[in-house]
N, C-alpha and C positions, 0 to 999 in steps of 0.2 A: 727244578733240576730233580730227577728222582734218584733211587737208591743205586744203580747200577753207573749212572752217571758220575755221582760223588766217587763210588770205589774206583772208577777208572784214573778221576782225578787223583785219589790216592796214591793210586800204584803208580803213577807216573813222577810223585813227589819224591815216593819212597825210591825209586830207581835211581832219581838224582843224586839222593841222599846217599844210596849206596856206593854210587860211582865217586862221590867225594873222599867217603870214608875208605876207599879201596886205593885213590890216589892219593889221600896222607898216608896211608899205609906205606905204597911205594917209596914215596920221598921219603919216610923215615929210615925205612930199612937202608937205602941209600947213602943216608945221612950216619947212619950208623948209631941213632938214638931211640932206635926201636923199644918200647915198652910191650911185656905181654898184654896189658890191659887195651893197648891200643888194636889189637890183632880180633881183641872179640866186640868192640864197636861195631864193626862192619856186620857181625851176627845178627844184631835186632833189627835193622832193615832189611836184611837177607831173608830172615823168618817172617816177618811179615809179608815181603814180596811173596813167599811161598804161599802164603795162604790168599792174598787178594789173587794170584795169578792162577791158582787152582780154581778159584770161585769165577773168575773172568773164561777161563778157559771151560767150563761146564756149562754156561751159559747158553748158548746154542745148542746142545744136547739136551739140556733141561725143557728149554722151550719148545723143541721139536717134540719131547716126550708129552709135555703138557698137552699141545695141540692135538696129541693125538697121528701126529706123522708116522709114515710107515718106515718100517727100521731100513738101514743100509742107504 
């Protein structure tokens, strides 16, 4: 498996981890047991999702640029 496939897999698992942390946050708020640190737990997968998502978003443009494709 190449680098891009690994990064896609990591991005998928990070999205699942982020979803779980958000659900846990909602449950904690609904029960009234919300702690401040619990809100910050979701920020780590979200930050990693940002970087992996930006990389994956830029891949087709970088491939087109490397191959010398016409702009537009």
